[in-house]
C-alpha positions in Angstrom: 33.9 -45.1 50.4 33.9 -41.4 49.6 35.8 -40.6 52.7 38.4 -43.1 51.8 38.9 -41.6 48.4 39.2 -38.1 49.8 41.9 -39.3 52.2 43.6 -41.3 49.4 43.6 -38.3 47.1 44.9 -36.0 49.8 47.8 -38.4 50.3 48.5 -38.5 46.5 48.4 -34.7 46.3 51.0 -34.6 49.0 53.3 -36.5 46.6 53.2 -33.6 44.2 53.3 -34.2 40.4 53.7 -38.0 40.9 50.5 -38.0 42.8 48.7 -36.3 39.8 50.1 -39.1 37.6 48.5 -41.7 39.9 45.2 -39.8 40.2 44.9 -39.4 36.4 45.9 -43.1 35.9 43.1 -44.2 38.2 40.6 -41.9 36.6 41.6 -43.0 33.1 41.3 -46.7 33.9 37.7 -46.2 34.8 37.9 -47.0 38.5 35.3 -45.4 40.8 36.3 -41.8 41.4 34.0 -39.4 43.2 35.8 -36.2 42.1 37.9 -36.2 39.0 41.5 -34.9 38.6 40.5 -31.4 37.3 39.7 -29.9 40.6 42.6 -31.5 42.2 45.0 -30.2 39.6 43.6 -26.7 40.2 44.1 -27.0 43.9 47.6 -28.3 43.5 48.6 -25.6 40.9 47.3 -22.9 43.2 49.2 -24.3 46.2 52.4 -25.0 44.3 52.6 -22.7 41.2 56.2 -23.6 40.5 55.3 -27.3 39.8 51.9 -26.7 38.2 52.9 -27.4 34.6 55.0 -30.5 35.7 51.9 -31.8 37.5 49.9 -31.2 34.3 52.4 -33.1 32.2 52.3 -36.0 34.7 48.5 -35.9 34.6 48.5 -36.2 30.8 50.9 -39.2 31.0 48.8 -40.8 33.7 45.6 -40.2 31.8 47.0 -41.7 28.7 48.3 -44.7 30.6 45.0 -45.4 32.4 42.8 -44.9 29.3 45.1 -47.1 27.3 44.6 -49.9 29.9 40.9 -49.5 29.6 41.1 -49.3 25.8 43.3 -52.5 25.7 40.9 -54.4 27.9 38.0 -53.5 25.7 40.0 -54.3 22.5 40.6 -57.8 23.7 37.3 -58.6 25.4 34.7 -56.0 24.3 34.5 -56.9 20.6 32.6 -60.2 21.2 30.1 -58.4 23.4 29.6 -55.6 20.8 29.3 -58.1 17.9 26.5 -59.9 19.8 24.6 -56.7 20.4 25.2 -55.0 17.0 24.2 -57.7 14.6 20.9 -55.9 13.6 20.6 -53.1 11.2 20.7 -50.4 13.9 23.8 -52.1 15.4 25.6 -52.2 12.1 24.8 -48.5 11.6 26.2 -47.7 15.0 29.4 -49.5 14.2 29.7 -47.6 10.9 28.9 -44.3 12.6 31.5 -44.9 15.3 34.2 -46.0 12.9 33.6 -42.8 10.9 33.2 -40.3 13.8 34.7 -42.2 16.7 37.8 -40.0 17.3 35.6 -36.9 17.5 33.6 -38.5 20.3 36.9 -39.2 22.1 38.4 -35.8 21.6 35.5 -33.7 22.9 34.9 -35.3 26.4 38.7 -35.6 26.8 38.9 -31.8 26.2 35.9 -30.5 28.1 33.4 -32.1 30.5 30.1 -33.2 28.9 27.3 -35.2 30.5 28.5 -38.5 28.9 31.7 -39.9 30.5 34.8 -40.4 28.5 35.2 -44.1 29.4 32.1 -45.0 27.3 33.9 -43.8 24.2 37.2 -45.3 25.2 35.5 -48.7 25.6 33.9 -48.3 22.2 37.2 -47.3 20.7 38.8 -50.5 22.0 36.0 -52.8 21.2 35.6 -51.5 17.7 39.4 -51.7 17.2 40.1 -48.0 16.5 43.8 -47.6 15.6 45.9 -47.3 18.8 48.1 -44.5 17.4 45.1 -42.4 16.4 43.4 -43.0 19.8 46.4 -42.0 21.8 47.1 -39.0 19.6 43.6 -37.6 19.9 43.4 -38.3 23.6 46.8 -36.9 24.4 46.2 -33.7 22.4 42.9 -33.1 24.2 44.2 -33.9 27.6 47.3 -31.7 27.1 45.1 -28.7 26.3 42.8 -29.4 29.2 45.3 -30.1 31.9 47.8 -27.3 31.0 44.9 -24.8 30.8 43.8 -25.9 34.3 47.4 -25.6 35.6 47.6 -22.1 34.2 44.3 -21.2 35.7 45.4 -22.5 39.1 48.6 -20.6 39.0 46.8 -17.4 37.9 43.8 -17.3 40.2 45.4 -19.0 43.2 42.9 -19.6 46.0 40.0 -18.4 43.9 40.5 -21.0 41.2 38.4 -23.8 42.9 35.4 -21.5 43.4 35.7 -20.2 39.8 35.8 -23.7 38.4 32.8 -24.9 40.3 30.8 -21.8 39.3 31.6 -22.4 35.6 31.5 -26.2 35.4 28.2 -26.4 33.5 29.4 -23.7 31.2 32.2 -26.0 30.2 29.7 -28.8 29.6 27.6 -26.5 27.4 30.6 -25.5 25.4 31.5 -29.2 25.1 28.1 -30.1 23.6 28.3 -27.1 21.3 31.7 -28.2 20.2 30.3 -31.7 19.4 27.7 -30.1 17.2 30.2 -27.9 15.4 32.6 -30.8 14.7 29.9 -33.1 13.4 28.6 -30.4 11.2 32.1 -29.7 9.8 32.7 -33.4 9.2 29.3 -33.8 7.5 29.9 -30.8 5.3 33.4 -32.0 4.3 31.9 -35.4 3.5 29.1 -33.9 1.4 31.7 -31.9 -0.6 33.9 -35.0 -1.0 31.0 -37.0 -2.3 29.9 -34.2 -4.6 33.4 -33.9 -6.0 33.6 -37.6 -6.6 30.2 -37.6 -8.4 31.3 -34.8 -10.6 34.5 -36.6 -11.5 32.6 -39.8 -12.2 30.1 -38.0 -14.5 32.8 -36.2 -16.5 
């Protein structure tokens, strides 16, 4: 199976930017994918610097398309499953938590790799009926930063970009987890201040 995917991706890469669209669509839709599009975008950008940013743009569109397919499937069929498994107190708290912080959990893994796959949060976003516009906006912004940065890196480092990326992959994961903590802290702090302001106004 892995050998088939490697041949298939080599074929898609030979298609240029259009191949990146297909690769990112497949990845976004949650289909089995032994190696994600990040490394392939680096390789393509190093081999064809003139079309690196076009490939990145096609990757963003492909990722949005694939993830929206997965989101739509979960939106139509996943809510019943989640309702069945989130009827208890902990389940209701999870729904409230995700409705409050859900877009953060989509943004971070879409921007940098972390140990939890993005599709988990995409499915939750659909099943818990997060607004489609907000979902696509957050996902698109994160993917644009990620893919255009990778395209720039491939153009800049050339043949060394693949080795550099592999050597620093877990650094990205660590930064991603740190970013999760920072964002949740900022949201928690803003929420505390908002509640404090509301209480002061109610008391006055």
